[in-house]
FITORBA-97272 format. One record per residue (C-alpha): x, y, z. Coordinates in steps of 0.001 Angstrom, whole numbers, plus 500000, padded with zeros to 6 digits. Layout:
// FITORBA-97272
XYZ;...
This chain:
// FITORBA-97272
348540914724770232;347234914802766670;350691914044765296;350949911007767591;347584909682766399;348551910174762781;351857908386763400;350111905400764946;347596905361762095;350311905399759456;352115902585761298;348912900549761340;348444901191757631;351985900062756846;351555896940758976;348243896134757310;349788896655753890;352693894348754709;350336891651755996;348146892037752935;351121891719750589;352354888628752443;348954886924752261;348701887788748567;352083886206747818;351182883074749813;347851882680748054;349357883243744632;352064880618745178;349552878136746647;346471878523744424;347195880784741459;350477879475740038;350354877585736746;352250874290736903;353679874830733405;354793878488733236;355014878913737066;353289882298736817;349862883587737819;347008882066735814;345966883727732558;342475882475731613;342768879335733770;341306876048732577;340584873112734901;340807869567733510;338932866546734977;341835865500737232;341332868905739019;344655870423737905;344468873910736428;346651875601733807;346715878727731702;344713878210728537;347665878981726275;350080876868728354;347695873902728190;347245874300724423;351023874537723846;351541871395725918;348895869507723900;350407870654720595;353981869715721494;353538866563723604;354412863246721963;352098861306724290;348891862909722998;346485860345721527;343469860765719268;340934861791721924;342974862149725107;346269863395726514;348210862900729782;347976865552732495;351284867490732741;351287866973736544;349836863561737442;350145861930733952;346535860713734165;344977860533730692;342264863168730178;339483862864727607;338656866044725694;335064867334726014;334366867314722245;336298864731720159;335256866448716939;337312869564717700;340754869922716108;343785869556718355;344432873319718179;341158873981720083;341411871334722787;342781873745725382;339916876232725029;337282873464725125;337751872844728845;335686874660731429;337126877881732779;337442878334736528;335231881187737738;336710880896741238;340319881155740064;339507884070737761;337717885957740484;340388885206743076;343157886289740691;341422889613740025;340912890133743727;344564889404744508;345761891722741736;343737894522743262;344884893596746759;348505893688745664;348135897292744552;345126898688746429;343663901966745239;343475903970748446;342265907208746800;339432905905744599;336508908344744157;333132907745745706;330831905682743495;327813907924744298;329024911520744327;332341911290742442;333592914288744417;335267912902747511;337613909986748032;336010906772749197;336572905704752807;334082902825753001;332980899977750799;329530898334750837;329647894605750236;325932894432749368;325825897357746936;329396896919745680;329815900717745990;332650902888747281;331378905503749730;332839908753750987;332107909917754522;328951911895753600;327535909188751359;328276906616754025;326131908547756547;323364908844753966;323739905138753154;323193904330756820;320053906440757045;318281904831754092;316145901971755472;316867899597752561;320633899905752990;320895900487756721;321649896807757396;324228896404754630;327698895129755525;330241897951755183;334046897696755574;336931900134755285;337825900957751719;341417899794752275;340102896271752986;337744895970750038;340139893875747957;341543891669750713;340992887901750411;339192887902753764;336496890210752344;336354888424749007;334021885719750282;331446888160751702;331076890360748605;327804890116746641;327904888980743037;325744890807740468;324008889353737454;325652889863734053;322258890255732345;320739892511735021;323649894447736422;321644895983739246;320434892623740518;322271890416743007;322788886726742233;320832885262745123;319142882182743567;320481878972742089;318961876660739474;320184873077740063;318708871870736762;320784874334734728;323637874642737262;323392878424736954;323269881251739548;320238883534739076;318892886872740119;315169887415740742;314650888818737244;316432885839735597;314230883485737586;311063885176736411;312255885603732848;314324882593731816;313991879969734563;310360880306735531;309599876682734630;312768875198736153;311947873149739261;313948873324742465;315218876918742281;316458877698745787;318212880600747518;321915880509746719;322942881016750344;320958877955751392;322372875801748592;325900877129749154;325712876350752856;324758872739752088;327577872567749580;329986874008752146;328994871311754644;329441868637751978;332800870075750901;333915870270754544;333077866587754993;334888865835751736;337879867814752979;337894865835756225;337695862516754380;340460863648752046;342641864637755001;342032861246756636;343015859430753462;346056861667753038;347103860786756595;346397857111755950;348357857124752687;351231858991754351;351412856329757073;351398853615754388;354197855423752550;356185855719755786;355650852007756350;356802851270752795;359875853456753272;360760851565756451;360193848255754669;362347849431751763;365150850392754115;364799847093755964;364794845182752651;367982846922751503;369697846156754792;368386842563754722;369716842110751184;373192843146752268;372959840955755368;371825837908753375;374517838500750751;377170838547753469;375787835390755055;375668833688751640;379319834597751057;380215833328754503;378326830082753820;380265829478750599;383542830373752281;382855827730754940;381771825232752254;384911825849750204;386993825487753356;385391822094753979;385967821013750375;389611822128750486;390097820243753737;388609817106752166;390815817639749123;393915817768751326;392875814534753062;392312812707749745;395576814036748310;397468812771751383;395808809375751045;396641809307747333;400272810198748025;400555807459750662;398980804813748420;401167805567745418;404264805799747616;403693802285748937;402834801000745467;405925802542743873;408094801148746663;406826797647745859;407460798222742146;411015799370742809;411754796278744920;410283794001742253;412296795742739584;415517795299741595;414877791567742070;414233791097738371;417327793065737438;419444790807739665;417832787678738132;418394789094734664;422068789678735401;422448786129736702;420754784685733613;422973786741731319;426099785516733094;424899781904732893;424137782258729192;427556783767728437;429309781027730398;427321778290728655;427962779833725216;431692780082725873;431789776491727126;430020775178724028;432080777186721566;435632776902722910;435544774337725696;437185770973725312;435296767744725706;436723767262729151;435724770789730243;432243770312728808;431756767066730668;433125768481733903;430950771666733827;427833769845732678;428147767366735535;428836770232738004;426342772806739503;426086774938736331;423149773085734961;421368773074738287;421910776823738763;420608777691735297;417599775456735763;416942777168739125;417106780601737545;414683779511734844;412235778153737440;412411781505739307;411502783311736085;408585780985735494;407233781575738998;407351785419738817;403837787060738939;402732788661735694;402176792496736009;398609793814735664;397651796485733126;397383799266734224;399918798770736974;398067801098739437;394946803314739372;392758805177741860;389237806608741382;386808808504743579;383917806573745012;381329806768742274;378350807063744599;380068809758746691;381102811724743592;377601811573742154;376161812572745545;378357815656745768;377490816680742206;373803816055742806;373786818045746058;375618820953744441;373067821006741626;370271821023744187;371749823971746049;369269826853745787;368169829952747625;364577830528748692;363667834041749821;360285834614751482;359215838248751643;356456839502753898;354168841820751928;354240845413753268;350575845855752197;347899843202752932;347259841084749834;344958838227748930;346206835036750588;347302832232748268;346556828531748581;349895827252747305;351247824435749409;354827824639750627;357390822676748684;358349819373750207;361875818587751201;364763820981751683;367977821720749821;370912819576750932;372700822663752216;370119824354754464;370528828116754151;368259830262756401;365741832376754499;364313835757755422;361258834073756963;363627832177759272;365425835378760341;365637835866764082;363266838559765314;363233840255768735;360316840071771174;360192842435774158;359907840401777359;360084843118780015;361204846647780808;363327846985783965;363413850300785834;366948850901787086;366099853713789538;365721852669793161;364654854478796305;368276855047797368;369243856845794158;369772860599794452;370561861192790793;369250859864787515;370864856460786823;373592856402784180;374135852760783259;377557852606781596;377976848832781496;376280845613782565;376602841836782517;374352838852783250;375362835820785300;374152832287784467;371740832318787424;370005835368785925;371419838161788126;371771841410786205;374814843449787320;374684847170786446;377368849873786688;375510853054787719;377976855921787231;375325858517788054;374945857213791610;378505855773791996;377405852246792764;377115848704791491;373578847296791348;372571843653791345;369044842745790243;367690839272790928;364720839014788594;362280836582790111;358993835419788600;356912837861790641;359259840627791791;362757841972791306;365067842331794326;367894844852794204;371183844885796083;373820847586795730;377438848294796542;378766851852796697;382013852339794764;384071855374793856;383363856207790190;382818852692788758;383388852346785012;383070848839783556;382152845302784654;382867841820783290;381991838295784402;384764836165785949;382757833115787003;379179832106787774;379307834081791041;382095836651790553;382518839828788525;385371842306788102;384818846092788140;387166848952787204;387021852470788650;388432855916788015;390371855604791283;392795853135789595;391270850178791424;390258846715790302;387437845244792404;386587841531792564;382929841292793622;381228838203795024;377568838023793895;374945836304796021;371952837845797776;374249840824798212;377324842322796560;380589841967798474;384044843192797458;386340840245798235;389479841712796695;390603845259795857;393762845751793772;395517848982792841;396520849261789171;399161851370787483;396671852953785082;393035854023784955;391252851268783059;387916851710781292;387027848753779081;387219845334780737;386834841791779421;387752838320780640;390005836397778222;391124833562780515;390746832107783990;393211834561785538;393648837058782675;391744840241781881;391866842615778917;391687846256780092;391774849390777947;393811852438778952;392534855667777387;395580857700778443;397944855422776494;395400854462773778;396144850774774226;394802847490775575;396637845749778421;396454842080779297;396623841974783109;396241839364785810;393947839688788821;396746841370790788;396919844210788254;400258843170786730;400600844079783028;401349840944781014;401172842361777491;400403845619775689;398420845824772418;398617849219770718;399949848754767155;399285846455764230;401856844335762367;402962847407760360;403483849393763595;400532851678762889;398567852849765970;395350850911766391;393274852955768844;392351856474769879;389767855785772599;389171852039773207;386441852658775780;384530849342775539;385873845774775501;384334842342775302;385476838808774517;384341835998772248;383776832367773330;387088831374771701;389032834020773679;389411836842771128;389148840480772263;386490842850770880;387332846572771034;384965849504770395;386724852810769653;384078855554769818;386460858319768683;388077856520765758;384687854913765096;386078851430764501;385450847972765901;388327845499766205;388577841788766813;392015840913768179;393780837739769178;395375837605772601;398725837918770799;397624841239769283;396816839863765810;394042841902764118;391350839442763019;389239842180761440;388668845912761585;385126847168760953;385188850844759879;382077852695760984;381568854700757814;379774854268754507;376106853297754106;376277850829757025;378541852838759283;377875853477762961;377551857048764207;378749856407767756;379761852783768562;379656851981772277;379168848710774138;379533845397772297;379308841686773064;379427838280771396;376249836298770886;376949832607771681;374991831686768535;377494833483766293;376900837184765511;378538840079767337;376269842792768761;377286846462768916;375436849533770222;375185852646768013;374124855321770500;373541858199768083;371961855879765526;369710854533768335;370100850896767322;371887847620768034;373531846101764948;374842842629764223;378246841866762721;379268838496761336;382205836619762796;384200837874759800;383451841497760662;380797842211758043;377517844076758554;374689841578759147;371732843908759768;370096845877762575;368740843746765418;367043846487767517;365995850018766482;363670852772767652;360795850643766334;361451848314769288;361408851225771779;365160851917771809;366327855427772781;370030856330772904;371288852908774093;374636852704775899;375238849098777011;374263845687775657;374849842139776866;373552838641776135;372233836415778899;371242832756779145;369216831285776256;370279834173774002;368207836840775803;369477840340774925;369645843125777545;370080846708776303;369797850080778074;367340852703776828;367558856291778012;364182857906778745;365230861515778074;361998863057779356;362069861250782724;364503860816785579;365131857096785038;366855854758782649;365397851443781555;366865848088780599;364899846415777812;364950842607777751;364381840932774373;363940837314773451;365415836588770028;363051834220768250;
């Protein structure tokens, strides 16, 4: 029995020692580690910014730092400039001139003793036996006999006594009495506020008899503790407040970086469109120039030919006349002169006289001066105005906005479209047995929201009225995706290799059911009677008609490289292109109906998507794509470039799966409430 008790006692001692050592290490690393040498303080000195250092470390830093000025130096931690207490001291004594920390010195000594406790120290009274107790009021070690005697003496019977093994622990440190340096047998129990000095009774009577306001130290310390506790609470509040401001600044910084990239892409796209317009105008003017000069040159060629013929006739007439004059007889001269020769030559001469004189230059063409100056003037006026909202409230300014606008209006950050939450739609109904899993959805022009609930194997239609929302449902076998065919019809695919045509009114009615050769997941309408459907088994996209017949297969690019791994979501653009989201390959494609790759957006890099899912085309231009793991909805430009995040967790988004755009640009996106048994659809108005 005795051996068992001793075993338990030794186990308790080892446990206590381990806990003591752990607390010592924690306290040393938190309070007693110099920021310069990273070791326990040696003669610590505290500077006015409340950072403490070893005296020698502080002096070495002052001696070697290049930023030290005549009467001050920057703190090694916070870089705040600290004035020295006595400017007349040489630089070699600045470190020792600061006030030493009595608390840090005392705590360091206590922790050193706690780290290696003396368990066999002799009794302070008899010096014969080992101490087993420690009196906090007398500061004496007591053996068992002296402890009993200590209890019997009336003056010490109410003293606080602890086990000797705990005498150096930090928990006991606060309760130990402090003794006067001048009167070693006297306890420091008074405090002089005028001299800021702790006193014993003898010091009060001897040196501080005339000092007013001497009060018991316990009373003063308690008031100081209350004040320090309030100060600690205020400090904690301001730390929390500053942390929230820093978090807000970090979010603003991230948003600013993303907005910069988005605006840069939009600026590039703007100039690409502008250059396209200028090139088109250039082609038109060049064609007009070619036509004008062609007609002009044709006229010149005809005029030249007429003149060459006239010149030849004149030359022949001259030669004939010269020959007649030189060698002709009188009879021949008289006969030819009286014949038609003279009349013909005179006619040729009259034709020469009536020819129009050519202008100099023959032809020229110039741009319209006013139009040319207008283009140059507008290009010189082209500028970019960026309006940033301050992340921290600042003093409002009274500057008036500039009048007018640049000739090429480019949207600024203040004109950026921002989302506003209109409503939150609960997708769970009374007939649901399982938690809804909304895999896809679409919105009809009349406002009906059509949901594919894979968790409950049904199609849900929600007519959102001004006061209430009515729900109709149609049970299907494992529905997958839905797309709009007309204002009152949708198409739905299922895992049972079926294509359902659903009529939407006050209820949902399957008007046509077609069997398909493959199991189709993604679905999009690309024509009146043509659908794009993705086949995961074959990693391709089929163009099919409403009877399920495969019209075309898209699986490779122009270089015969495979395009897809898992094209699970499809959508279409207003001009009939196909949008494909591959969640395994983590890519987004825009394809023509002939299979031409318009762009490929890789979901990697700083603006990559972790898990791209549903996507759709906003009628106003951008493409919207869901990043489920990133918990956001991003925008892509029509050229396939990142244009910023539209919705994030800040707007209440949680692991979205499906997104669609309804009338007037209203965005519908699913949000999974992980802690509940429902799934919501968030409706946002994009302002």
